C-alpha positions as CSV (number, residue, x, y, z in Angstrom):
1,M,40.0,21.9,19.2
2,S,41.5,21.8,15.7
3,S,40.2,23.9,12.9
4,T,39.1,20.7,11.1
5,A,36.9,19.6,14.0
6,E,35.5,23.1,14.5
7,N,34.4,23.3,10.8
8,E,33.1,19.8,10.6
9,N,29.4,19.6,9.6
10,K,29.1,23.4,9.2
11,I,28.5,23.3,5.4
12,N,24.8,23.4,4.7
13,P,23.6,23.9,1.1
14,N,20.2,24.9,2.3
15,D,21.6,27.7,4.5
16,K,22.1,30.9,2.5
17,D,24.3,32.4,5.2
18,C,26.5,29.4,5.0
19,L,26.7,29.6,1.3
20,D,27.6,33.3,1.5
21,T,30.8,32.4,3.5
22,L,32.1,30.2,0.6
23,N,34.1,31.4,-2.4
24,L,32.4,31.2,-5.8
25,V,33.9,27.8,-6.7
26,D,33.0,26.2,-3.4
27,R,29.5,27.6,-3.6
28,A,29.0,26.2,-7.0
29,I,30.1,22.7,-5.7
30,V,27.9,22.8,-2.6
31,S,24.8,24.2,-4.3
32,R,24.9,21.5,-6.9
33,G,22.3,18.9,-6.4
34,S,20.4,16.3,-8.5
35,T,17.5,18.3,-10.0
36,R,14.5,16.2,-10.9
37,A,12.1,18.9,-12.3
38,F,13.1,21.5,-14.8
39,L,11.5,24.6,-16.4
40,S,10.9,24.6,-20.1
41,T,13.1,27.7,-20.3
42,P,15.6,27.1,-23.2
43,V,19.3,27.2,-22.6
44,D,21.4,29.0,-25.2
45,D,23.6,26.6,-27.1
46,G,26.5,29.0,-26.7
47,L,26.4,28.6,-23.0
48,I,26.3,24.8,-23.3
49,K,29.4,24.9,-25.6
50,Q,31.2,27.2,-23.1
51,I,30.5,24.8,-20.2
52,L,31.7,21.8,-22.2
53,S,34.8,23.7,-23.3
54,V,35.6,24.6,-19.7
55,A,35.0,21.0,-18.6
56,A,37.6,19.8,-21.2
57,Y,40.2,21.1,-18.7
58,A,39.2,18.4,-16.2
59,P,42.3,16.2,-15.5
60,S,42.9,13.0,-17.4
61,G,45.8,10.5,-17.3
62,S,48.4,11.4,-19.9
63,N,46.0,14.0,-21.2
64,M,44.0,11.3,-23.0
65,Q,40.7,13.2,-22.6
66,P,38.7,10.0,-23.1
67,W,35.2,11.5,-22.9
68,K,32.6,11.7,-25.6
69,V,29.3,13.5,-25.2
70,T,26.3,13.8,-27.5
71,V,24.1,16.9,-26.8
72,L,20.3,16.8,-27.5
73,A,17.6,19.4,-27.5
74,G,14.2,20.0,-29.0
75,K,12.7,17.3,-31.3
76,A,15.8,15.0,-31.1
77,R,15.7,14.9,-27.3
78,K,12.0,14.2,-27.4
79,R,12.4,11.4,-30.0
80,L,14.9,9.6,-27.8
81,S,12.9,10.1,-24.7
82,D,9.7,8.8,-26.3
83,A,11.5,5.7,-27.7
84,I,13.0,4.8,-24.3
85,C,9.7,5.5,-22.4
86,E,7.8,3.3,-24.9
87,A,10.2,0.4,-24.2
88,F,10.2,1.0,-20.5
89,F,6.4,1.0,-20.1
90,S,6.0,-2.0,-22.4
91,G,8.0,-4.0,-19.9
92,D,11.3,-3.9,-21.7
93,N,13.9,-3.4,-19.0
94,G,16.6,-2.6,-21.4
95,N,19.7,-4.6,-22.4
96,E,22.3,-5.8,-20.0
97,R,25.2,-3.3,-19.7
98,S,28.8,-4.3,-20.2
99,W,29.5,-2.6,-16.9
100,K,28.0,-2.4,-13.4
101,Y,27.3,0.7,-11.3
102,Y,26.5,-1.2,-8.1
103,P,27.7,-4.4,-6.4
104,D,25.5,-7.5,-6.7
105,E,24.9,-7.3,-2.9
106,F,25.0,-4.1,-0.9
107,F,26.9,-3.9,2.3
108,E,27.3,-1.4,5.1
109,P,27.7,1.5,5.3
110,Y,26.7,1.9,1.7
111,K,23.5,-0.2,2.0
112,A,22.1,2.2,4.6
113,R,23.1,5.3,2.8
114,R,21.5,4.1,-0.4
115,R,18.3,3.1,1.4
116,A,18.1,6.5,3.2
117,C,18.5,8.3,-0.1
118,G,15.6,6.3,-1.8
119,I,13.3,6.7,1.2
120,G,14.1,10.4,1.5
121,L,13.3,11.0,-2.2
122,Y,10.0,9.1,-2.2
123,Q,8.9,10.6,1.1
124,T,9.5,14.1,-0.3
125,L,7.3,13.1,-3.3
126,G,4.6,11.5,-1.0
127,I,5.1,8.1,-2.5
128,A,4.5,5.2,-0.1
129,K,6.7,2.0,-0.3
130,E,3.7,0.0,-1.6
131,E,3.0,2.4,-4.4
132,T,5.2,0.6,-6.9
133,E,3.4,2.1,-10.0
134,R,4.1,5.6,-8.8
135,M,7.7,4.7,-8.2
136,R,7.9,3.2,-11.7
137,R,6.5,6.4,-13.2
138,Q,9.0,8.5,-11.2
139,R,11.8,6.3,-12.6
140,A,10.5,6.9,-16.1
141,R,11.0,10.6,-15.7
142,N,14.7,9.9,-15.9
143,Y,14.2,9.0,-19.6
144,K,12.5,12.4,-20.2
145,F,15.6,14.1,-18.7
146,F,13.1,15.3,-16.1
147,D,11.8,17.7,-18.7
148,A,15.0,19.6,-19.0
149,P,15.4,21.4,-22.3
150,V,18.9,19.9,-22.8
151,G,20.1,16.3,-22.4
152,M,23.5,14.8,-22.8
153,I,24.6,11.2,-23.4
154,F,28.2,10.2,-22.4
155,S,30.2,7.4,-23.9
156,I,33.7,6.0,-23.7
157,H,35.8,3.7,-25.9
158,N,35.3,0.0,-25.0
159,D,39.0,-0.7,-24.7
160,L,39.8,2.0,-22.1
161,E,40.4,0.9,-18.6
162,I,39.2,2.1,-15.1
163,G,41.6,5.0,-15.1
164,S,39.9,6.6,-18.1
165,W,36.5,6.0,-16.5
166,M,37.8,8.0,-13.5
167,D,38.8,10.7,-16.0
168,L,35.3,10.7,-17.5
169,A,33.8,11.0,-14.0
170,M,35.9,14.1,-13.4
171,F,34.7,15.5,-16.7
172,L,31.1,14.9,-15.6
173,Q,31.7,16.6,-12.3
174,T,33.3,19.6,-13.9
175,I,30.3,20.0,-16.2
176,M,28.0,20.0,-13.3
177,V,30.0,22.5,-11.3
178,S,30.5,24.9,-14.2
179,A,26.7,24.7,-14.9
180,S,26.0,25.5,-11.3
181,G,28.3,28.5,-11.5
182,H,26.1,29.8,-14.4
183,G,22.9,29.4,-12.5
184,L,22.0,26.1,-14.3
185,H,21.0,22.8,-12.7
186,T,21.8,19.3,-13.6
187,C,21.2,15.6,-12.8
188,A,23.6,12.9,-13.8
189,Q,21.6,9.8,-14.8
190,A,23.0,6.3,-14.9
191,A,19.6,5.0,-15.8
192,F,20.2,5.7,-19.5
193,G,22.8,2.9,-19.6
194,D,20.0,0.3,-19.5
195,Y,18.8,1.4,-22.9
196,H,22.1,1.7,-24.7
197,E,20.9,-0.1,-27.8
198,I,18.0,2.4,-28.4
199,I,20.5,5.2,-27.7
200,R,22.9,3.8,-30.3
201,E,20.2,3.6,-32.8
202,H,19.0,7.2,-32.3
203,L,22.4,8.9,-31.8
204,G,24.7,6.8,-34.0
205,I,27.0,6.0,-31.2
206,P,29.5,3.4,-32.6
207,D,29.7,-0.2,-31.4
208,D,33.2,0.4,-30.0
209,E,31.9,2.9,-27.5
210,T,30.1,2.2,-24.2
211,V,27.1,4.3,-23.3
212,V,27.8,5.3,-19.7
213,C,25.1,7.7,-18.6
214,G,23.0,10.7,-19.4
215,M,22.7,14.2,-17.9
216,A,19.8,16.6,-17.7
217,I,20.7,20.3,-17.8
218,G,18.5,23.4,-17.6
219,Y,16.9,25.7,-15.0
220,A,15.3,24.0,-12.0
221,D,11.6,24.4,-11.3
222,L,12.0,25.4,-7.7
223,K,8.2,25.2,-7.1
224,Q,8.4,21.4,-7.4
225,K,8.8,19.7,-4.1
226,V,11.1,17.0,-5.5
227,N,13.8,19.7,-5.8
228,K,13.7,20.4,-2.1
229,Y,15.2,17.1,-1.3
230,R,18.9,17.1,-0.6
231,P,20.4,13.9,0.9
232,E,22.8,14.5,3.8
233,R,26.5,14.2,3.5
234,E,28.7,12.2,5.9
235,P,30.8,14.1,8.4
236,L,34.4,14.6,7.6
237,S,35.5,12.2,10.3
238,S,33.8,9.3,8.5
239,Y,35.9,9.4,5.4
240,A,39.1,11.5,6.1
241,N,42.0,10.4,8.2
242,F,44.1,13.2,9.7
243,Q,46.3,11.2,12.1
244,F,49.3,11.6,9.8
245,Y,48.8,15.4,9.3
246,D,52.0,16.6,11.1
247,E,51.7,20.3,11.7
248,E,55.3,20.8,12.5
249,V,58.2,19.5,10.3
250,S,61.7,19.4,11.8
251,V,64.6,20.0,9.5
């Protein structure tokens, strides 16, 4: 049996012994998860600046570095959260984005994976499928950055193409991995894109930039059951093709 097959499915982020076998970078990646309940413990702004400075070394086409990020804490974070929550609970579903995260119709295998993720989260929280108001209130917690002391809003210039959006995604991932390496926790939040006009008003984001997403960052409240939920990852064989991996090369 190949080493690839032997190692498949052996990485378990909930298994301390497994994590201990990983190097520091791999451990930071695997231990990262979407945290949905944070402690009020403040995060030093110097650490946030260091994480963002490290993340700036994420790759980007022609070194364009297309990312923009607005960092919020304290009263400013609360004002934005309160404004969005007021709109959300008044029945205002936000303004149509200029971009789409998901397809108009889901198809397999992505439909099943998305459904399993939603069911798993709500089951962890003890929310039944008919409890639409509890689901709604859980969604609203996005707009409070899940009570994290620090929130970030990411934007990108309107005229940049999909390659730069890929670069922005790598910037986001690098922030989350760096934060994980410092013992912090994060949650990337596309939900903020629905309220881009409110965000522009509060943060002064110019009209020539697209609000892409938000991110909560802080220290996880590990006593909250919502943070115990980790969706499963697909096995290596479902997304990686090794049939062209020739181990011997003749000269």
